[in-house]
C-alpha positions as CSV (number, residue, x, y, z in Angstrom):
1,M,8.4,21.3,-5.2
2,I,5.2,19.9,-3.8
3,I,4.7,16.1,-3.4
4,S,1.4,14.4,-2.3
5,N,1.1,10.7,-1.7
6,F,-2.5,9.5,-1.0
7,V,-4.9,6.6,-1.6
8,N,-7.8,7.5,-4.0
9,E,-11.5,6.6,-3.6
10,I,-11.0,3.2,-5.3
11,G,-8.0,2.2,-3.1
12,N,-5.1,2.9,-5.4
13,K,-1.9,4.6,-4.2
14,I,-1.3,7.9,-6.1
15,K,1.6,10.3,-6.2
16,I,1.3,13.9,-7.4
17,K,4.4,16.0,-7.9
18,I,4.3,19.7,-8.8
19,Q,7.5,21.6,-9.5
20,R,8.8,24.7,-11.2
21,N,9.8,24.4,-14.8
22,T,11.9,26.5,-17.1
23,D,11.1,26.0,-20.8
24,T,10.6,27.7,-24.1
25,A,7.4,27.8,-26.2
26,T,6.4,29.3,-29.5
27,N,3.7,32.0,-29.8
28,Y,1.1,30.5,-32.2
29,K,0.4,33.8,-34.0
30,T,3.8,35.5,-34.1
31,K,6.0,32.3,-34.2
32,E,8.2,34.1,-31.6
33,I,10.1,31.7,-29.3
34,I,9.6,32.7,-25.7
35,K,11.6,31.5,-22.7
36,F,9.6,31.3,-19.4
37,N,11.1,30.7,-15.9
38,N,7.9,30.2,-14.0
39,G,6.4,27.2,-15.7
40,V,4.8,24.4,-13.8
41,K,5.5,20.7,-14.3
42,I,2.7,18.4,-13.1
43,T,3.2,14.6,-12.7
44,M,0.6,12.2,-11.3
45,I,1.5,8.5,-11.1
46,G,-0.8,5.6,-10.1
47,P,-0.4,1.9,-10.3
48,T,-1.7,1.6,-13.9
49,S,-1.4,5.2,-15.3
50,E,0.8,8.3,-15.5
51,L,-0.2,11.8,-16.3
52,G,2.3,14.6,-17.1
53,A,2.0,18.2,-18.2
54,E,4.2,21.2,-18.5
55,I,2.3,24.4,-18.5
56,T,2.8,28.1,-18.1
57,L,2.1,29.9,-14.8
58,E,-1.0,31.6,-16.3
59,E,-2.3,28.2,-17.4
60,A,-1.7,26.8,-14.0
61,K,-3.6,29.7,-12.4
62,E,-6.5,29.2,-14.7
63,L,-6.5,25.4,-14.1
64,H,-6.5,26.1,-10.3
65,K,-9.5,28.5,-10.7
66,C,-11.5,26.0,-12.9
67,L,-10.8,23.1,-10.6
68,G,-11.9,25.1,-7.6
69,E,-15.2,26.1,-9.3
70,Y,-15.8,22.5,-10.4
71,L,-15.2,21.1,-6.9
72,K,-17.5,23.6,-5.3
73,K,-20.3,22.4,-7.6
74,L,-19.8,18.8,-6.4
75,K,-20.6,19.7,-2.7
């Protein structure tokens, strides 16, 4: 599990927690139910909001790649 506590650019305390998740999901085309052990659960909590997502490992890798590309463009 990874936990990060920080203050964002507008002065709010934020907590991000990333942990492994075991879950099942249904393949859209085949309707097959698939169990995966390397899912990723993401939680981000601020003083007035909360974000949560449970995604597969491949989705997490793609999100990481896209965020990296986006943040490079901001420099």
